[in-house]
C-alpha positions as CSV (number, residue, x, y, z in Angstrom):
1,M,101.8,81.1,107.9
2,S,104.4,83.6,108.8
3,V,104.1,85.4,112.2
4,W,106.4,88.2,113.3
5,D,104.7,89.6,116.4
6,I,101.6,89.3,118.6
7,G,99.5,92.1,117.0
8,P,96.3,91.4,115.1
9,F,98.0,92.3,111.8
10,D,101.3,90.7,112.5
11,N,100.8,87.6,110.3
12,D,100.2,86.7,106.7
13,L,96.6,85.6,107.1
14,A,95.6,89.0,108.6
15,L,97.4,90.9,105.9
16,D,95.7,88.9,103.2
17,W,92.4,89.6,104.9
18,V,93.2,93.4,104.9
19,Q,93.8,93.2,101.1
20,D,90.3,91.8,100.7
21,L,88.9,94.5,103.1
22,Q,90.0,97.1,100.6
23,E,87.4,95.9,98.2
24,S,84.6,96.1,100.7
25,N,82.5,99.1,101.2
26,D,80.3,98.0,104.1
27,L,80.4,96.0,107.3
28,Y,79.3,92.7,105.7
29,Y,82.9,91.5,105.3
30,I,83.7,92.1,108.9
31,E,80.4,90.4,110.0
32,D,81.0,87.5,107.8
33,T,84.5,87.1,109.2
34,L,83.2,87.1,112.8
35,N,80.5,84.6,111.7
36,N,83.2,82.2,110.5
37,V,84.5,81.9,114.1
38,L,81.0,81.8,115.7
39,E,79.8,79.1,113.5
40,E,82.8,76.9,114.4
41,G,82.3,77.7,118.1
42,D,81.2,74.2,119.1
43,T,84.1,72.6,117.3
44,F,87.7,73.5,116.7
45,I,88.4,77.0,115.4
46,P,90.9,76.9,112.5
47,M,93.8,79.3,112.7
48,P,92.9,81.3,109.6
49,F,89.4,82.0,111.0
50,A,90.9,83.2,114.3
51,C,93.6,85.4,112.7
52,E,91.1,87.0,110.3
53,A,88.6,87.6,113.2
54,L,91.3,89.4,115.3
55,A,92.0,91.7,112.3
56,A,88.3,92.3,111.8
57,I,87.7,93.1,115.4
58,D,90.6,95.6,115.4
59,V,89.1,97.3,112.3
60,L,85.8,97.5,114.0
61,A,87.4,99.1,117.1
62,R,89.1,101.6,114.9
63,L,85.8,102.4,113.2
64,Q,84.4,103.1,116.7
65,G,87.2,105.6,117.4
66,Q,89.4,103.2,119.4
67,P,92.7,103.0,117.3
68,G,95.3,100.4,118.0
69,A,98.8,101.1,119.3
70,E,100.3,100.5,115.9
71,A,99.3,102.2,112.7
72,V,98.5,100.0,109.8
73,E,98.4,102.1,106.6
74,D,95.9,100.2,104.5
75,V,93.6,99.6,107.5
76,D,93.7,103.2,108.7
77,A,93.0,104.5,105.1
78,W,90.0,102.2,104.8
79,V,88.7,103.2,108.3
80,E,89.1,106.9,107.5
81,A,87.3,106.5,104.2
82,S,84.5,104.4,105.8
83,R,84.0,106.0,109.2
84,K,81.5,108.6,108.2
85,K,79.0,106.2,106.6
86,F,78.9,103.6,109.5
87,K,77.2,103.8,112.8
88,R,78.2,101.7,115.8
89,R,76.4,98.3,115.6
90,A,75.8,96.7,119.0
91,D,75.3,93.3,117.3
92,L,78.8,93.4,115.8
93,V,80.3,94.4,119.2
94,E,78.5,91.4,120.8
95,K,79.7,89.1,118.0
96,S,83.2,90.4,118.5
97,L,83.2,89.7,122.2
98,K,81.9,86.2,121.7
99,A,84.5,85.6,119.0
100,L,87.3,86.7,121.3
101,E,86.1,84.3,124.0
102,L,86.3,81.5,121.5
103,I,89.7,82.6,120.0
104,V,91.4,82.4,123.4
105,S,89.7,79.1,124.4
106,D,91.1,75.6,124.1
107,K,88.9,75.1,121.0
108,S,91.2,77.5,119.1
109,E,94.1,76.4,117.0
110,L,95.6,79.9,117.4
111,A,95.4,79.9,121.2
112,N,96.9,76.5,121.3
113,E,99.8,77.6,119.1
114,W,100.4,80.7,121.2
115,A,100.3,78.6,124.4
116,Q,103.4,76.8,123.3
117,T,105.4,80.0,123.0
118,D,107.2,82.4,125.4
119,E,104.9,85.2,124.0
120,H,101.6,83.6,125.2
121,V,101.0,86.0,128.1
122,A,101.8,89.0,125.8
123,W,99.4,87.6,123.1
124,R,96.6,87.2,125.7
125,G,97.3,90.8,126.8
126,M,96.9,92.0,123.3
127,V,93.5,90.1,123.0
128,E,92.3,91.7,126.3
129,Q,93.3,95.2,125.0
130,L,91.4,94.5,121.8
131,R,88.4,93.3,123.9
132,A,88.4,96.6,125.8
133,R,88.8,98.7,122.6
134,V,85.9,97.1,120.8
135,A,83.6,97.2,123.9
136,A,84.3,100.9,124.6
C-alpha cells in the first residue's frame, strides 16, 4: 500500500474505496465499511478495514456539514450530490466513534504501523479532528 500523508484519503486503499463510493447512492456502503471494523473489534483489525473506515467516517462528517481541511474532488462531488437526500443518523455517528476507538487501539494494524513512524502524533491528531467532526 502506498501512503503519502496522514489524511484519511492519503493512501491507495482509501482512494480505491472512494472509487467504489461513486457507485453507491445510499449510506449502506458507509455503514458496511464501519461494520467491517466493528466486527473485527475483538481481534486484530486489518489495515484495509481501518483505512477504508477512516475514509468512510470523513465522508460521513462531510455529509453532516463538517468538511475536512483538504478538498477531495470525487468525495466532495459525491457528498454534494447526496447531501440533500440523507439525514443525520445517530447510529452511524455512534458506529463511527466506536470504529475510531478501535482504529487507534493496539488491536489495529494501522495504528501499529503509524506508531513506528515520526508522524504518529500527527496521525493521532488527524484522527482526533475526525472524531470531533463526525460527532459535531
